[in-house]
C-alpha positions as CSV (number, residue, x, y, z in Angstrom):
1,M,-30.5,-32.9,25.9
2,R,-31.3,-30.5,28.7
3,P,-28.8,-29.7,31.4
4,Y,-28.8,-31.6,34.7
5,R,-31.7,-30.8,37.1
6,P,-32.3,-32.5,40.4
7,P,-35.1,-35.1,40.2
8,S,-38.5,-34.0,41.4
9,V,-38.8,-36.9,43.8
10,L,-36.3,-38.1,46.3
11,L,-34.3,-40.9,44.8
12,P,-31.8,-43.2,46.5
13,R,-28.2,-42.2,46.5
14,C,-27.2,-44.6,43.7
15,S,-30.1,-43.3,41.5
16,Q,-29.1,-39.7,42.0
17,C,-25.5,-40.5,41.0
18,L,-26.8,-42.3,37.9
19,H,-29.1,-39.5,36.9
20,R,-26.2,-36.9,37.4
21,T,-23.8,-39.1,35.3
22,I,-26.3,-39.4,32.4
23,S,-26.9,-35.7,32.3
24,T,-23.2,-34.8,32.5
25,T,-22.3,-37.3,29.9
26,A,-24.9,-36.0,27.5
27,T,-23.7,-32.4,28.0
28,A,-20.1,-33.4,27.4
29,T,-21.0,-35.4,24.3
30,R,-23.0,-32.5,22.9
31,K,-20.0,-30.1,23.5
32,R,-17.6,-32.6,21.9
33,R,-19.8,-33.0,18.9
34,K,-20.1,-29.2,18.5
35,A,-16.3,-28.7,18.8
36,R,-15.7,-31.6,16.3
37,D,-18.1,-30.1,13.8
38,A,-16.4,-26.7,14.1
39,Q,-13.0,-28.3,13.7
40,K,-14.2,-30.1,10.5
41,Q,-15.5,-26.8,9.1
42,T,-12.2,-25.1,9.9
43,D,-10.2,-28.0,8.3
44,R,-12.4,-27.8,5.2
45,D,-11.9,-24.1,4.9
46,L,-8.2,-24.5,5.3
47,Q,-8.1,-27.2,2.6
48,E,-10.1,-25.0,0.1
49,R,-7.8,-22.1,0.8
50,A,-4.7,-24.2,0.4
51,A,-6.1,-25.6,-2.9
52,V,-6.4,-22.0,-4.2
53,L,-2.9,-21.1,-3.1
54,R,-1.4,-24.3,-4.6
55,A,-3.2,-23.6,-7.9
56,R,-1.8,-20.0,-7.9
57,I,1.7,-21.2,-7.1
58,R,1.5,-23.8,-9.9
59,D,0.3,-21.2,-12.4
60,A,3.1,-18.9,-11.3
61,R,5.7,-21.5,-11.9
62,I,4.4,-22.3,-15.4
63,A,4.2,-18.5,-16.2
64,R,7.8,-18.0,-14.9
65,R,9.2,-20.7,-17.1
66,E,7.2,-19.5,-20.1
67,D,8.5,-15.9,-19.6
68,W,12.1,-17.3,-19.4
69,M,11.7,-19.5,-22.5
70,L,9.7,-17.2,-24.7
71,G,11.2,-13.8,-23.8
72,P,9.5,-11.0,-25.6
73,L,7.0,-13.5,-27.1
74,A,5.6,-14.4,-23.6
75,P,1.9,-14.0,-23.3
76,R,0.4,-11.2,-21.3
77,R,-0.8,-12.3,-17.9
78,D,-3.4,-9.7,-17.3
79,K,-5.7,-10.9,-20.1
80,G,-7.0,-14.1,-21.4
81,H,-9.9,-16.6,-21.3
82,S,-12.4,-13.7,-20.7
83,E,-11.1,-13.5,-17.0
84,Y,-8.9,-10.5,-17.5
85,G,-6.5,-11.1,-14.7
86,T,-9.2,-11.8,-12.1
87,V,-9.0,-13.9,-9.0
88,S,-11.4,-16.5,-7.6
89,A,-14.4,-15.4,-5.6
90,R,-13.2,-17.9,-2.9
91,E,-10.6,-15.2,-1.9
92,L,-13.4,-13.1,-0.5
93,E,-14.6,-15.8,1.9
94,G,-11.4,-16.3,3.8
95,V,-11.2,-19.0,6.4
96,K,-13.3,-19.2,9.6
97,G,-10.9,-18.5,12.4
98,G,-8.4,-17.0,10.0
99,L,-5.0,-18.4,8.9
100,G,-3.3,-17.0,11.9
101,R,-1.1,-18.8,14.4
102,G,-4.1,-19.7,16.6
103,V,-5.7,-22.0,14.0
104,L,-2.6,-23.6,12.6
105,T,-0.8,-24.4,15.9
106,E,-3.7,-24.9,18.3
107,R,-5.5,-27.5,16.1
108,G,-5.3,-30.1,18.8
109,R,-7.1,-27.9,21.2
110,G,-9.9,-26.8,18.8
111,G,-8.3,-23.7,17.2
112,V,-9.4,-20.4,18.8
113,S,-10.1,-21.0,22.4
114,A,-13.6,-20.8,23.7
115,A,-12.6,-18.3,26.3
116,A,-11.3,-15.9,23.7
117,A,-14.3,-16.4,21.5
118,G,-16.6,-15.6,24.4
119,K,-15.1,-12.2,25.2
120,K,-17.0,-9.2,24.0
121,G,-13.8,-7.5,22.9
122,G,-13.7,-9.8,19.9
123,V,-12.1,-13.1,18.8
124,G,-8.3,-13.3,18.8
125,R,-5.3,-14.9,20.4
126,S,-4.2,-11.5,21.7
127,W,-5.7,-8.1,22.6
128,R,-3.9,-6.3,19.9
129,E,-5.9,-8.3,17.3
130,S,-9.3,-8.3,19.1
131,L,-9.5,-4.6,20.1
132,I,-9.9,-3.3,16.6
133,Y,-13.4,-1.8,15.7
134,E,-15.2,-0.3,12.8
135,G,-14.0,3.2,12.2
136,D,-10.4,2.7,13.6
137,R,-7.4,4.0,11.6
138,V,-5.0,1.1,11.1
139,A,-1.8,0.6,9.2
140,V,-0.8,-2.5,7.3
141,V,2.5,-3.7,8.7
142,S,2.9,-7.1,7.2
143,G,1.4,-9.6,4.8
144,T,2.1,-12.6,2.7
145,G,-0.9,-12.6,0.4
146,P,-2.4,-9.9,-1.9
147,E,-2.3,-7.5,1.1
148,S,1.5,-7.4,1.0
149,R,1.3,-4.7,-1.7
150,E,-0.5,-2.4,0.8
151,K,2.3,-2.7,3.4
152,G,2.9,0.7,5.0
153,R,-0.4,2.3,4.0
154,I,-3.0,3.6,6.4
155,G,-6.8,3.3,6.1
156,V,-10.1,3.2,8.0
157,V,-11.7,0.0,9.0
158,E,-15.1,-0.5,7.3
159,A,-16.0,-3.9,8.7
160,V,-14.6,-6.5,11.1
161,R,-15.3,-10.2,10.6
162,R,-14.6,-11.7,14.1
163,E,-15.2,-15.3,13.1
164,R,-12.7,-15.1,10.2
165,R,-10.3,-12.8,12.0
166,D,-10.0,-10.2,9.2
167,V,-11.0,-6.7,8.4
168,L,-12.1,-4.7,5.4
169,I,-10.2,-1.4,5.0
170,K,-11.5,1.5,2.9
171,D,-9.7,1.9,-0.5
172,L,-7.1,-0.8,0.3
173,N,-6.4,-4.2,-1.2
174,P,-8.6,-4.0,-4.3
175,A,-8.9,-6.9,-6.7
176,Y,-11.0,-8.0,-9.7
177,I,-13.2,-11.0,-9.0
178,K,-14.6,-13.4,-11.4
179,A,-18.4,-13.7,-10.7
180,L,-19.6,-17.2,-9.7
181,S,-22.4,-17.1,-12.3
182,A,-22.6,-15.0,-15.5
183,T,-26.4,-14.6,-15.0
184,E,-26.3,-13.1,-11.5
185,A,-29.0,-10.5,-11.5
186,G,-27.6,-8.7,-14.4
187,L,-24.2,-8.2,-12.8
188,P,-21.1,-8.1,-15.0
189,L,-18.8,-11.1,-15.2
190,I,-15.8,-9.1,-13.9
191,Q,-16.4,-7.2,-10.7
192,E,-14.1,-5.0,-8.6
193,R,-14.1,-5.9,-4.9
194,R,-11.8,-5.3,-2.0
195,L,-10.2,-8.3,-0.3
196,T,-10.0,-8.5,3.5
197,I,-6.8,-8.3,5.5
198,P,-6.0,-10.5,8.5
199,L,-6.1,-8.9,11.9
200,S,-2.6,-10.1,12.5
201,S,-1.3,-7.9,9.6
202,I,-2.7,-4.5,10.9
203,R,-1.9,-2.3,13.9
204,L,-3.9,0.6,15.3
205,V,-2.9,4.2,14.4
206,H,-3.8,6.9,16.9
207,K,-2.6,10.4,17.9
208,I,-0.5,10.1,21.1
209,P,1.0,13.1,22.9
210,D,4.8,13.2,23.4
211,P,5.6,12.9,27.1
212,L,8.2,15.7,26.8
213,T,6.8,18.2,24.4
214,G,3.1,17.4,24.6
215,I,2.7,17.5,20.8
216,S,0.3,14.8,19.6
217,T,1.4,12.8,16.5
218,D,0.2,9.6,14.8
219,K,1.8,6.5,16.3
220,I,1.5,2.8,15.4
221,I,0.4,1.0,18.5
222,E,1.8,-2.5,18.7
223,R,-0.4,-3.9,21.5
224,L,-3.6,-2.9,23.1
225,I,-5.3,-3.9,26.4
226,P,-8.7,-3.1,27.8
227,L,-9.0,-0.3,30.4
228,P,-7.9,-1.6,33.8
229,D,-10.2,-1.5,36.9
230,E,-8.5,1.7,38.1
231,A,-9.2,3.6,35.0
232,Q,-12.8,2.3,34.9
233,A,-13.3,3.4,38.5
234,S,-12.2,6.9,37.6
235,I,-14.7,7.0,34.7
236,R,-17.5,5.8,36.9
237,A,-16.6,8.5,39.4
238,E,-17.0,11.2,36.7
239,F,-20.4,9.7,35.9
240,A,-21.4,9.8,39.5
241,A,-20.4,13.4,39.7
242,G,-22.6,14.3,36.7
243,A,-19.7,15.2,34.4
244,I,-20.6,12.7,31.7
245,G,-23.8,11.0,30.6
246,Q,-24.9,7.4,30.4
247,K,-24.0,7.0,26.7
248,E,-20.6,8.5,27.2
249,L,-20.0,6.3,30.2
250,I,-20.7,3.1,28.2
251,H,-18.6,4.4,25.3
252,R,-15.6,5.2,27.5
253,L,-15.8,2.0,29.5
254,R,-15.2,0.0,26.3
255,G,-12.1,2.0,25.6
256,R,-8.6,0.7,25.2
257,T,-5.1,1.7,26.6
258,I,-1.5,0.9,26.0
259,P,0.4,-1.3,28.4
260,G,2.9,0.6,30.5
261,S,1.3,4.0,29.7
262,K,0.8,4.8,33.4
263,E,4.5,4.7,34.0
264,V,5.1,7.2,31.3
265,Y,2.1,9.6,31.6
266,K,1.4,9.1,35.3
267,H,-2.1,7.9,34.3
268,W,-3.6,5.3,31.9
269,L,-3.7,6.7,28.4
270,E,-7.2,6.2,27.3
271,I,-7.8,5.4,23.6
272,P,-11.5,5.9,22.9
273,L,-13.5,3.7,20.5
274,P,-14.5,5.2,17.2
275,N,-18.0,6.5,17.0
276,P,-19.1,6.5,13.3
277,Q,-22.7,6.6,14.3
278,H,-22.4,10.0,16.0
279,D,-20.4,11.3,13.0
280,S,-23.1,10.3,10.6
281,D,-25.8,11.9,12.8
282,D,-23.8,15.2,12.8
283,S,-23.4,15.1,9.0
284,R,-27.1,14.4,8.7
285,K,-28.0,17.3,10.9
286,R,-25.6,19.6,9.0
287,K,-27.5,21.9,6.7
288,A,-26.5,23.5,3.4
289,P,-24.6,26.8,3.8
290,K,-26.6,29.9,3.4
291,P,-25.6,32.0,0.3
292,L,-24.1,35.4,0.9
293,D,-24.1,38.6,-1.1
294,N,-20.4,38.5,-1.9
295,D,-20.5,34.8,-3.2
296,T,-19.4,34.3,-6.8
297,Q,-22.4,33.6,-9.0
298,R,-22.5,30.5,-11.2
299,F,-22.9,32.4,-14.4
300,E,-19.7,34.3,-13.6
301,V,-17.8,31.1,-13.1
302,E,-19.0,29.6,-16.3
303,A,-18.5,32.7,-18.4
304,R,-15.8,32.4,-21.1
305,T,-13.4,35.2,-20.6
306,W,-10.5,34.3,-23.0
307,T,-10.4,32.8,-26.4
308,P,-7.1,31.4,-27.8
309,T,-5.8,32.4,-31.2
310,L,-3.1,31.2,-33.6
311,L,-1.4,34.6,-33.8
312,R,0.0,34.6,-30.2
313,A,1.0,32.1,-27.6
314,P,-1.9,30.6,-25.7
315,M,-0.3,31.7,-22.4
316,P,1.4,34.8,-20.9
317,G,5.1,35.2,-21.7
318,G,6.2,34.4,-18.2
319,V,4.5,31.1,-18.0
320,I,6.9,29.3,-20.4
321,D,9.8,30.5,-18.1
322,E,8.1,28.7,-15.2
323,L,7.5,25.5,-17.1
324,R,11.1,25.4,-18.5
325,N,14.3,27.1,-17.4
326,K,14.7,30.4,-19.1
327,Y,18.3,29.7,-20.1
328,S,17.9,25.9,-20.7
329,R,19.7,24.5,-23.7
330,F,16.6,22.4,-24.4
331,R,14.5,25.4,-25.2
332,T,13.8,26.3,-28.9
333,R,12.6,29.8,-28.2
334,H,14.7,32.4,-26.4
335,D,14.4,36.1,-25.7
336,A,15.9,38.5,-28.2
337,G,18.5,39.8,-25.7
338,Y,19.6,36.3,-24.7
339,Q,19.8,35.2,-28.4
340,L,22.0,38.2,-29.1
341,A,24.2,37.3,-26.2
342,L,24.5,33.7,-27.6
343,D,25.5,35.1,-31.0
344,N,28.2,37.4,-29.5
345,R,29.6,34.4,-27.5
346,A,29.8,32.3,-30.6
347,R,31.6,35.1,-32.5
348,R,34.1,35.7,-29.7
349,K,34.8,32.0,-29.6
350,A,35.5,31.9,-33.4
351,E,37.8,34.9,-33.1
352,Y,39.7,33.3,-30.3
353,E,40.2,30.0,-32.2
354,A,41.5,32.0,-35.3
355,W,43.8,34.0,-33.1
356,A,45.1,30.7,-31.5
357,R,45.8,29.2,-34.9
358,S,47.8,32.2,-35.9
359,G,50.2,31.8,-33.0
360,G,48.3,33.5,-30.3
361,G,50.6,36.6,-30.1
362,V,53.7,34.4,-29.4
363,M,57.0,35.7,-31.0
364,V,57.9,33.6,-34.1
365,T,61.5,32.8,-34.8
366,P,63.0,32.3,-38.4
367,R,63.2,28.6,-37.7
368,M,59.5,28.4,-36.9
369,E,58.6,30.4,-40.0
370,A,60.7,27.9,-42.1
371,R,59.0,24.9,-40.6
372,Q,55.6,26.5,-41.2
373,K,56.4,27.0,-44.9
374,E,57.6,23.4,-45.2
375,R,54.4,22.1,-43.7
376,E,52.4,24.3,-46.1
377,V,54.4,23.0,-49.1
378,L,53.9,19.3,-48.0
379,K,50.2,19.9,-47.5
380,G,50.0,21.4,-51.0
381,R,51.6,18.3,-52.6
382,G,48.9,16.0,-51.3
383,E,49.4,12.3,-50.7
384,P,52.8,10.8,-51.9
385,V,52.6,8.4,-54.9
386,L,55.1,5.4,-54.9
387,E,57.0,4.8,-58.1
388,R,56.8,1.5,-60.0
389,A,60.4,0.5,-59.3
390,L,59.9,1.0,-55.6
391,L,56.8,-1.1,-55.6
392,E,58.7,-3.9,-57.4
393,R,61.5,-3.8,-54.9
394,I,59.0,-4.0,-52.0
395,G,57.4,-7.0,-53.6
396,E,60.8,-8.8,-54.0
397,V,61.6,-8.2,-50.3
398,M,58.3,-9.6,-49.2
399,K,58.7,-12.7,-51.4
400,E,62.2,-13.4,-50.0
401,R,61.1,-13.1,-46.3
402,G,57.8,-15.0,-46.8
403,W,55.5,-12.2,-45.9
């Protein structure tokens, strides 16, 4: 129904109130119906996502028990049933509104608030989640799903899905997806895709100067806010003075800042938005470098200048010393001088052992000489042999004592 409009003809007071009540009731009913449909869709997405997670947990429990029971005979989990360790394509869709705190705890009030959804900065329960744009460098700081393996890594945002409150980061969170249909336009059954990461699991990474040294280093920014009116007025003053153009004015007014930066830097620290479009324009305008006279020709690069043979080592003599320690005991080839030193060391060790066995230069007394001769005589006799009579006596004693 159309919104309330005053009647074209003058009606009595009671008729005007009735007309206004009907229009207002129709508008409120339409809004409630729209909010109810959105909530049903959110609940449906949550149920589907929860079903996928429950199935994954159930399979993990079964696999854990099989691994414990079967030991080395446990099946390989990365292959089987022509799926080859893939995940469902449902993981790519996510949930409208995300699985963040805003949906799970604000269900009674319709999930993400309409005020937050209407802001141009993006959808989110906080500015630190909504002020992320395509081309920003972000760091993965947390995660409970597949993105947890990417914790601590930094990447560039390729796409931001505001309705589902997640982002797609370049070269992060890859996964193998099982296609919905095997006959999809000639596509393979197993496809490699990149899963999205929730906005609540990432933080912006930007170069911020140190307030003492002035050196700019990468910092992880916990919270972002839009530029306050004071900073926007300063930017408009620069535009009025002709220092910046119309495009730069619009671009800078959409910038972001860090809460409390004015107290530290004496001014609001402006964090500009990424501008991938300008970068692509510059790369498109960039021409191929002009060849110079001193450039290396292609045929010189591809020319074969050395052919290995079996008569000598396929590398200079000093390369093997760089690959492995020159005096390492694990080497099988040594220099002739070092090998001679090893032989001399072994010879001196053998001479010392022989000298130590002979007494080592210590004065030998007649008693020591007699003991040495006795040991040599005993050693020459060999092992003693017991006589038969002695063996019989030993047997009698053992029998008497019960051994």
